[in-house]
C-alpha positions in Angstrom: 0.4 32.8 87.6 0.6 29.6 89.8 3.4 27.4 88.2 1.9 24.4 90.0 -1.1 24.6 87.8 0.7 24.9 84.7 3.0 22.1 85.1 0.5 19.3 84.2 -0.3 21.2 80.8 3.3 21.3 80.0 3.9 17.7 80.6 0.8 16.9 78.5 2.0 18.9 75.7 5.4 17.2 75.8 4.0 13.8 75.8 1.8 14.5 72.7 4.9 16.0 70.8 6.9 12.7 71.6 4.1 10.6 70.4 3.9 12.3 67.0 7.5 12.5 66.5 8.8 10.2 63.6 5.3 9.7 62.0 4.9 11.1 58.5 1.6 12.7 57.5 -0.5 11.1 55.0 -2.3 13.6 52.8 -2.0 11.3 49.8 -4.4 8.9 51.3 -7.2 11.4 50.6 -5.9 12.0 47.1 -5.5 8.3 46.3 -9.3 8.0 47.0 -10.0 10.4 43.8 -11.3 8.6 40.8 -11.1 10.0 37.2 -14.1 9.6 34.9 -13.1 8.4 31.3 -14.9 6.9 28.3 -13.7 3.2 27.5 -14.7 0.6 25.0 -14.0 -3.2 24.8 -11.5 -4.2 22.0 -13.0 -6.4 19.5 -11.5 -7.5 16.1 -13.2 -6.0 13.0 -12.7 -5.7 9.3 -10.3 -3.0 8.1 -9.4 -1.6 4.6 -6.2 0.2 4.1 -6.5 2.8 1.2 -3.8 4.9 -0.1 -4.4 8.3 -1.7 -2.8 9.5 -5.0 -3.4 12.8 -7.0 -5.1 12.0 -10.1 -5.9 13.7 -13.6 -8.9 12.8 -15.6 -9.2 11.8 -19.2 -11.8 10.4 -21.6 -11.7 6.6 -21.6 -11.5 7.5 -25.5 -10.2 10.9 -26.0 -9.2 12.4 -29.2 -8.3 15.9 -30.4 -9.2 16.0 -34.3 -7.2 18.0 -36.9 -8.0 20.2 -39.8 -6.4 18.1 -42.4 -5.6 20.0 -45.3 -7.1 23.3 -43.9 -9.6 25.8 -45.2 -12.5 28.0 -44.1 -14.8 27.0 -41.3 -18.4 26.9 -42.5 -20.1 25.2 -39.5 -18.9 23.6 -36.2 -21.0 21.8 -33.5 -21.3 23.1 -30.0 -19.3 22.0 -26.9 -21.5 19.4 -25.0 -23.0 18.0 -28.0 -23.5 14.0 -27.8 -22.4 12.5 -31.2 -22.2 9.1 -32.7 -19.2 7.4 -34.6 -19.1 8.8 -38.1 -21.1 11.9 -37.4 -19.8 15.3 -38.7 -18.9 17.7 -36.1 -17.6 20.7 -38.5 -17.6 21.6 -42.0 -14.4 23.1 -43.5 -15.2 23.4 -47.1 -16.4 19.9 -47.1 -17.9 20.1 -50.6 -14.7 21.0 -52.1 -13.0 17.9 -50.5 -16.1 15.9 -51.5 -15.5 16.8 -55.0 -11.6 15.7 -54.6 -12.9 12.3 -53.3 -15.0 12.0 -56.5 -12.1 12.8 -58.7 -10.0 10.1 -56.9 -12.8 7.6 -57.4 -12.7 8.5 -61.2 -8.8 8.3 -61.2 -9.0 4.7 -59.6 -11.7 3.5 -62.2 -9.8 4.8 -65.1 -6.4 3.1 -63.9 -8.1 -0.2 -63.1 -9.4 -0.4 -66.7 -5.9 0.3 -68.0 -4.6 -2.3 -65.7 -7.1 -4.8 -67.0 -6.5 -4.0 -70.7 -2.6 -4.1 -70.0 -3.1 -7.6 -68.3 -5.1 -8.9 -71.2 -2.7 -7.6 -73.7 0.2 -9.1 -71.9 -1.4 -12.6 -71.8 -2.2 -12.2 -75.6 1.3 -11.5 -76.1 0.9 -8.0 -77.8 2.5 -5.9 -75.0 5.4 -6.6 -72.9 5.4 -7.2 -69.0 6.7 -3.6 -68.4 3.6 -2.2 -69.7 1.7 -4.1 -67.1 3.9 -3.1 -64.5 3.5 0.5 -65.3 -0.3 0.1 -65.2 -0.3 -1.5 -62.0 2.0 1.3 -60.5 -0.5 3.8 -61.8 -3.4 2.1 -60.2 -1.9 1.7 -56.9 -1.0 5.5 -57.1 -4.5 6.1 -57.7 -5.4 4.1 -54.7 -3.2 6.1 -52.5 -4.6 9.5 -53.8 -8.2 8.0 -53.1 -7.2 7.2 -49.5 -5.5 10.6 -48.9 -8.6 12.5 -50.5 -10.9 10.4 -48.1 -8.9 11.3 -45.1 -8.9 15.0 -46.0 -12.7 14.7 -46.6 -13.3 13.2 -43.2 -11.0 15.7 -41.5 -12.8 18.6 -43.4 -16.1 17.6 -41.5 -14.2 16.5 -38.1 -15.7 13.1 -38.5 -16.3 11.6 -35.0 -14.1 8.4 -34.6 -16.3 6.9 -31.7 -19.3 7.7 -29.9 -18.8 10.6 -27.3 -19.2 14.1 -26.4 -17.6 17.3 -27.7 -15.7 18.6 -24.7 -13.8 21.5 -26.1 -13.2 23.1 -29.6 -10.5 25.2 -31.0 -12.2 26.6 -34.0 -15.0 29.1 -34.7 -17.5 29.6 -37.7 -16.0 31.4 -40.6 -12.4 31.1 -39.4 -9.6 30.0 -41.5 -7.7 27.2 -40.4 -4.2 26.0 -41.4 -3.5 22.3 -42.3 -3.2 20.3 -39.2 -4.6 22.9 -36.9 -6.5 21.3 -33.8 -10.5 21.4 -34.3 -12.6 19.7 -31.8 -11.9 17.4 -28.9 -14.1 14.4 -28.6 -14.3 12.2 -25.5 -16.3 9.2 -24.1 -17.3 10.4 -20.8 -19.5 7.6 -19.4 -16.2 6.0 -18.4 -13.2 8.1 -17.7 -9.5 7.5 -17.2 -7.7 8.8 -14.2 -3.9 9.0 -14.4 -1.8 8.7 -11.4 1.8 8.2 -10.7 2.8 5.4 -8.5 5.9 5.2 -6.6 8.4 2.6 -7.8 8.1 1.1 -4.1 4.2 0.6 -4.7 4.3 -1.1 -8.2 4.2 -4.7 -6.9 1.4 -3.8 -4.3 -1.2 -3.4 -6.9 -2.7 -5.4 -9.8 -5.2 -5.0 -12.4 -8.8 -4.8 -11.1 -7.8 -3.3 -7.8 -10.5 -1.3 -6.4 -10.5 2.3 -6.7 -12.5 5.3 -5.2 -12.2 8.8 -6.5 -13.1 12.2 -5.1 -13.1 15.5 -7.0 -13.1 18.8 -4.8 -15.6 20.5 -6.8 -18.2 17.7 -6.5 -18.9 17.4 -2.8 -20.5 14.4 -1.1 -19.8 12.2 -4.2 -17.4 9.3 -4.6 -17.0 7.6 -7.9 -15.8 4.0 -8.1 -13.6 2.2 -10.5 -10.6 -0.1 -10.9 -7.0 -0.2 -11.7 -6.7 -0.7 -15.5 -3.0 -0.7 -16.1 0.3 0.2 -14.9 3.2 1.1 -17.3 6.2 -1.2 -17.1 8.6 1.7 -17.6 9.5 3.9 -14.5 10.4 7.6 -15.0 14.3 7.8 -13.9 13.7 11.4 -12.7 10.7 10.9 -10.4 11.1 7.0 -9.8 7.3 6.6 -10.6 5.4 4.7 -13.2 2.1 6.0 -14.9 -1.1 3.8 -13.7 -4.4 4.3 -15.6 -7.6 4.0 -13.6 -11.2 3.3 -15.1 -13.7 5.4 -13.5 -17.4 5.0 -13.7 -18.9 8.6 -14.5 -22.2 8.6 -12.7 -24.6 11.2 -14.2 -21.8 12.5 -16.3 -20.6 14.8 -13.4 -17.1 14.3 -14.2 -15.2 15.8 -17.2 -11.7 15.5 -18.9 -9.1 17.8 -17.4 -10.6 17.7 -13.8 -8.2 16.9 -11.0 -9.1 14.7 -8.0 -7.9 12.3 -5.5 -7.8 8.5 -6.1 -7.8 6.1 -3.2 -6.5 2.5 -4.1 -7.1 -0.5 -1.8 -3.7 -1.7 -0.8 -4.9 -4.3 1.8 -7.9 -5.8 3.4 -7.8 -7.2 7.1 -10.6 -9.7 7.8 -10.0 -9.2 11.7 -7.8 -6.3 13.0 -7.7 -4.4 16.4 -8.7 -0.9 15.2 -8.6 2.1 17.6 -9.2 5.8 17.4 -6.3 8.0 16.8 -7.5 10.1 20.0 -6.7 7.1 22.3 -3.1 7.1 21.4 -0.5 9.0 23.6 3.2 9.3 23.1 6.4 9.8 24.9 10.2 9.2 24.5 9.5 5.5 24.3 6.8 5.8 21.5 3.1 5.3 21.2 0.9 4.0 24.1 -2.7 3.6 25.4 -4.3 3.2 28.6 -6.4 0.4 29.4 -8.8 -0.3 32.3 -8.5 -3.5 34.5 -10.9 -3.7 37.7 -11.3 0.0 37.8 -7.4 0.7 37.5 -5.6 2.4 34.4 -2.7 0.6 33.0 -0.2 1.6 30.4 0.3 -0.6 27.2 3.1 0.4 24.8 1.9 -0.4 21.3 3.0 -1.1 17.8 0.9 0.8 15.2 -0.2 -0.5 11.8 -1.9 1.2 8.9 -4.0 4.2 9.5 -7.1 5.5 7.4 -8.8 8.7 8.6 -9.3 8.9 12.5 -8.6 5.1 12.8 -5.5 2.9 13.0 -4.7 -0.8 13.2 -2.7 -1.9 16.3 -0.1 -4.6 15.5 0.9 -5.4 19.1 0.6 -4.2 22.7 -3.0 -4.9 23.5 -5.3 -7.8 22.7 -9.0 -8.5 22.1 -11.2 -8.1 25.2 -9.1 -5.5 26.9 -11.1 -2.4 27.8 -9.4 0.6 26.1 -9.6 4.0 27.4 -10.6 6.1 24.4 -11.3 9.4 25.9 -9.6 11.0 29.0 -6.6 8.7 28.8 -4.2 11.8 29.2 -5.6 12.5 32.6 -4.6 8.8 33.9 -1.3 7.2 34.7 -0.4 3.7 35.8 -2.5 2.8 38.8 -5.0 5.7 38.6 -8.6 4.7 39.8 -11.1 5.2 37.0 -14.6 5.0 36.3 -16.3 4.7 32.9 
């Protein structure tokens, strides 16, 4: 090969090499032109309510388990689910026999009252001493006590309803013989129920009577029952450091019953205007939670301080402000200075 012809090519190659030496290739320039698609929303203050959840047990607002009194044989008993009025008979435990005892007590009262009146007249006339009057008065008071006891036994024998309500359970059956004091039927007022919850000692000063309440029960889907905080015990359990709170719940359509368990939500605090963001927009690193905001098509990092959360929403106390554009979807793909579109 002719060396004279190759020489200009070699010289040209060396010049190109020298001219390129010391320059850094810029592949990042092309990468910097890439734009990430995200979903963003402008931050605006909005009302927010902080609700706190507690396990709840339901009871009737009026709830009583009646007893058999003196006992006897069950001749009749009302069915569970029966609606009754105050004074109605819910069972018959030899009621006729106890009615006779009441009549006997009435007669004894009438007899002792007559003896007391005669003794009083004779003492005033001077024919009897005061001791006779005292004995007659004592006998009459004893008859009154017996009358009250027999009346109570009569009411117990018929399981007399102490208030309007519904029979929610019973412990006796027809023709069964029951012992004195044995439970008979349980009566509850169910148009309004009580939900009992245990409030931690640290929460006792947070709520007051009348605090709004929402209640859900797992077995009753798509239903939420409303009510208010009725009372909070002043005594705290030394073992659990909790106090019993009673909530009054409106029982729509009588879907709830005593003994059910649910979840009570109490309104801790209302915010008339708060910056509320979805939890999906929050990222975390060793420094804590942060979000990405968009400014003129560029992503910027904002370290934030979080407040209360309810469901998928959380209040931001500081770190971002109203009017900023928050990246709510796709923030994990962006970093400080990333070009974005939305």
